[in-house]
C-alpha positions as CSV (number, residue, x, y, z in Angstrom):
1,M,-28.1,-13.5,8.1
2,K,-26.7,-10.1,9.4
3,V,-23.2,-9.2,8.4
4,T,-20.9,-7.1,10.6
5,V,-18.0,-5.2,9.2
6,F,-15.1,-3.7,11.1
7,A,-13.0,-1.4,8.9
8,Q,-9.7,0.1,10.0
9,I,-8.8,3.1,7.9
10,Q,-5.5,5.0,7.9
11,A,-5.2,8.4,6.4
12,R,-1.9,9.5,4.8
13,S,0.1,11.4,7.3
14,G,-1.6,14.7,8.1
15,Q,-4.7,14.0,6.0
16,G,-7.0,13.0,8.9
17,K,-9.1,16.1,8.7
18,A,-9.6,15.7,5.0
19,L,-10.4,12.0,5.2
20,S,-12.8,12.7,8.1
21,H,-14.8,15.0,5.9
22,V,-15.0,12.4,3.1
23,L,-15.9,9.6,5.5
24,K,-18.7,11.7,7.1
25,Q,-20.2,12.3,3.6
26,L,-20.1,8.5,3.1
27,V,-21.8,7.9,6.4
28,K,-24.6,10.3,5.7
29,A,-25.4,8.7,2.3
30,T,-25.0,5.1,3.6
31,L,-27.4,5.5,6.4
32,T,-30.2,6.0,3.9
33,E,-29.5,2.6,2.3
34,V,-32.0,-0.3,2.6
35,G,-30.4,-3.0,4.6
36,C,-28.0,-0.7,6.5
37,L,-28.7,-1.3,10.2
38,E,-25.7,0.6,11.6
39,Y,-22.8,2.6,10.1
40,T,-20.7,4.4,12.7
41,L,-17.5,6.2,12.2
42,H,-14.9,6.4,15.0
43,Q,-11.6,8.4,15.1
44,S,-8.7,7.6,17.3
45,I,-8.0,9.8,20.3
46,E,-4.3,9.2,20.0
47,D,-3.9,9.4,16.2
48,A,-6.0,11.9,14.1
49,D,-5.1,9.9,11.0
50,Q,-6.7,6.7,12.3
51,F,-10.4,5.7,11.8
52,W,-12.6,2.7,12.3
53,M,-16.0,2.1,10.8
54,Y,-18.4,-0.2,12.5
55,E,-21.1,-1.5,10.1
56,V,-24.1,-3.9,10.5
57,W,-25.9,-5.0,7.4
58,Q,-29.2,-6.9,7.1
59,S,-27.5,-9.4,4.7
60,Q,-24.5,-10.0,2.4
61,A,-26.7,-8.8,-0.5
62,A,-27.3,-5.4,1.3
63,L,-23.5,-5.1,1.8
64,D,-22.9,-6.0,-1.8
65,A,-25.4,-3.3,-2.9
66,H,-23.6,-0.8,-0.7
67,M,-20.2,-1.6,-2.3
68,A,-21.7,-1.1,-5.7
69,S,-23.5,2.2,-4.8
70,P,-22.5,5.4,-6.6
71,H,-21.7,7.2,-3.2
72,F,-19.4,4.3,-2.2
73,N,-17.6,4.5,-5.5
74,D,-17.4,8.3,-5.2
75,F,-15.8,7.8,-1.8
76,V,-13.2,5.3,-3.2
77,T,-12.3,7.8,-5.9
78,S,-12.2,10.9,-3.6
79,S,-10.2,9.2,-0.8
80,N,-7.6,7.6,-3.0
81,A,-5.1,10.5,-2.6
82,I,-5.6,10.9,1.2
83,M,-6.1,7.3,2.4
84,D,-3.0,5.2,3.1
85,K,-4.7,1.9,3.7
86,A,-7.8,0.1,4.8
87,S,-8.3,-3.2,6.4
88,I,-11.8,-4.7,6.1
89,N,-13.0,-7.6,8.4
90,K,-16.4,-9.2,8.0
91,A,-18.1,-11.4,10.6
92,Y,-21.5,-13.0,11.5
93,A,-22.8,-12.5,15.0
94,C,-22.4,-15.6,17.2
């Protein structure tokens, strides 16, 4: 069953440009993964420090593999100092 993820990501104040760069690197690497159907980054028009990621995965196993991937773990490490918080919501299509 396909899994959809909606992630809301908040950069630390004034760190939107730096976080955008790191997120774009993550998107590029993630789009090559088996099971990744969509991985789209969005940035708020009103708040340059606010991002959303829209993801569609072929299965929970594909998402789990993504979360364990070296490039995702590199993202976690490199964004730690510039990301304030992230809210992750997973859903199945109805």
